[in-house]
C-alpha positions, 0 to 999 in steps of 0.5 A: 270372742270380738263384739260387734256391736256397740252402742253408746249413748249421749246427753248434752244440756244449755240453757236459753241466752239473754243475747237476744242475737244468738240463734238458736240451732237445733239439729243443723237446723236456725229456729229464727224468733226463738231464745238461742243457747249457752255455749262455747259452739253453737250450742245444738244440742241434739248433734251434741249428743249424738258426738257424744254417743258415738265416743260412748260407743266406741270408746274414744273418750268426750266431747271435752277430750277432743272439742275442749271450751277453751279453745279458741277453735270452736268457738262459736264453732257449727257442731255439724262438723263437730259432729261429722269429725265425731265420725270421722273418729269412730271411722278411723278406730274401726267403726261404720254407725249402724244409727242415731236416735237423738230424743230433744227435751223442751216446751219450746220449740215445736219439732215437729214441721224441722224433724225431716230436715234435721234428720238428714243434717244429722244424718249426712254429718254424721253418715249414717241414719239418725232420728229424732223426736222431741218430747216436752217436760211438762212444766217438770225441773230446769227443761219444763220451765224452759230454762234450757235444751237437752237431748239424749241419744242412743247410737249403735256402731259395729267394727268393720271386718277386717 
């Protein structure tokens, strides 16, 4: 029996940086006036979660295997390029991306005013529809105390006809 449809779940979390010059990038969108996140790349949490979900759906490992934080090539990398590279790996493995759904959990910034832009940028990088929604942690835990931002993503892929 050949499995045609596969589903993967992704997760990413980064803490806020104390560097006032570090920009906050979420879904490929720069949020001016907000604290940036600590990370080897640009720390784009939604892009990382989406890429992680795609790798999981296709059984291609995880982000650390493909884009290790010990590799200087990925220092300050644009995470949309990482997502684009993962979409290429997915296609190379014989799959087509159906869609990706991303849930971002943070106290701020408010995502709704920039949601369409985030969806467009992530979708362009993945080559598939991406939906994004924001949730608050309601002051619970590290995310609720505004110590960082987390995201979960689910991706659906279909095996290409051969």
